[in-house]
Every structure is written in C-alpha cells, then in structure tokens.
C-alpha positions as CSV (number, residue, x, y, z in Angstrom):
1,M,13.4,17.5,7.4
2,S,14.9,20.9,7.3
3,D,13.7,23.5,9.9
4,K,14.0,26.2,7.3
5,L,12.7,26.0,3.8
6,R,14.4,28.1,1.1
7,S,11.0,29.4,0.0
8,D,10.3,30.7,3.6
9,S,12.9,33.4,3.1
10,F,11.0,34.6,0.0
11,R,7.5,34.2,1.3
12,W,5.2,36.9,0.1
13,Q,3.2,38.6,2.9
14,D,-0.4,38.7,2.0
15,T,-1.5,42.3,1.9
16,G,-5.1,41.5,2.9
17,W,-6.5,41.6,-0.6
18,D,-6.6,38.8,-3.2
19,D,-2.8,38.9,-4.0
20,P,-1.7,36.3,-6.6
21,L,1.9,36.5,-5.3
22,A,0.8,35.2,-1.9
23,A,-0.9,32.2,-3.6
24,W,2.3,31.5,-5.7
25,S,4.4,31.8,-2.6
26,E,2.4,29.2,-0.8
27,F,2.4,27.0,-3.8
28,A,6.3,27.2,-4.0
29,R,6.5,26.3,-0.3
30,N,4.3,23.3,-0.7
31,L,6.4,22.1,-3.7
32,E,9.5,22.5,-1.6
33,L,8.0,20.5,1.2
34,E,7.0,17.7,-1.2
35,L,10.5,17.7,-2.7
36,L,12.1,17.4,0.8
37,Q,9.8,14.5,1.7
38,A,10.5,12.7,-1.6
39,N,14.3,13.1,-1.1
40,E,14.0,11.7,2.5
41,R,12.0,8.7,1.1
42,L,14.6,8.2,-1.6
43,K,17.4,8.2,1.0
44,R,15.5,5.6,3.1
45,L,15.0,3.4,0.0
46,E,18.6,3.6,-0.9
47,E,19.7,2.7,2.6
48,A,17.3,-0.3,2.6
49,G,18.6,-1.4,-0.8
50,D,22.2,-1.2,0.4
51,K,21.3,-3.4,3.4
52,L,19.7,-6.0,1.1
53,T,22.7,-6.1,-1.4
54,P,24.9,-8.4,0.7
55,G,22.0,-10.9,1.1
56,A,21.5,-10.8,-2.7
57,A,25.2,-11.6,-3.2
58,A,24.8,-14.6,-0.8
59,V,22.3,-16.1,-3.2
60,L,24.2,-15.2,-6.3
61,M,21.8,-12.5,-7.6
62,W,24.5,-10.7,-9.4
63,S,22.3,-9.2,-12.2
64,E,20.0,-7.8,-9.6
65,I,22.9,-6.3,-7.7
66,E,24.2,-4.6,-10.8
67,E,20.7,-3.3,-11.6
68,W,20.5,-1.8,-8.1
69,K,23.9,-0.1,-8.5
70,E,23.0,1.3,-11.9
71,A,19.6,2.6,-10.7
72,K,21.2,4.1,-7.6
73,E,23.9,5.9,-9.7
74,A,21.4,7.3,-12.2
75,K,20.4,10.2,-10.0
76,L,19.5,13.5,-11.8
C-alpha cells in the first residue's frame, strides 16, 4: 500500500469545533484506503488467475481461459 495517500495532502485540520469539512476529509481518506485495498486484492486475484491459466489449457478448458481473458481486459 502507498505510504502517502492523495487525500492526506488535502486533509482538513479540525479547528476544534464541529467542522463538517474535517469529517468529509476523513471520509475521503477512508474511501481512498478502501480503494487501494481493493486494487491490491484485484492485482492478487489477477496474478492467481494468470498462474491457473496454463493448468486450464492443459485440460482443454479453452472457453474458461477466454472468459478469464475477457474479464481481465474489461477493466474500467
């Protein structure tokens, strides 16, 4: 995971009173952390799928291999 989140450079410093921007700043930081974790998980899943593909080819699972390739290429 990244040592520096983009949202950290824009963190709103709480002024000691109930500041809504401080709450939104923390919310943005949490969303960014979740996004980084999801991207790391996706990368691990892709790597695992790539390792399984040769085994699938060995047992003639061609449609499953094509389905994996299409799913992997369909990134947003």
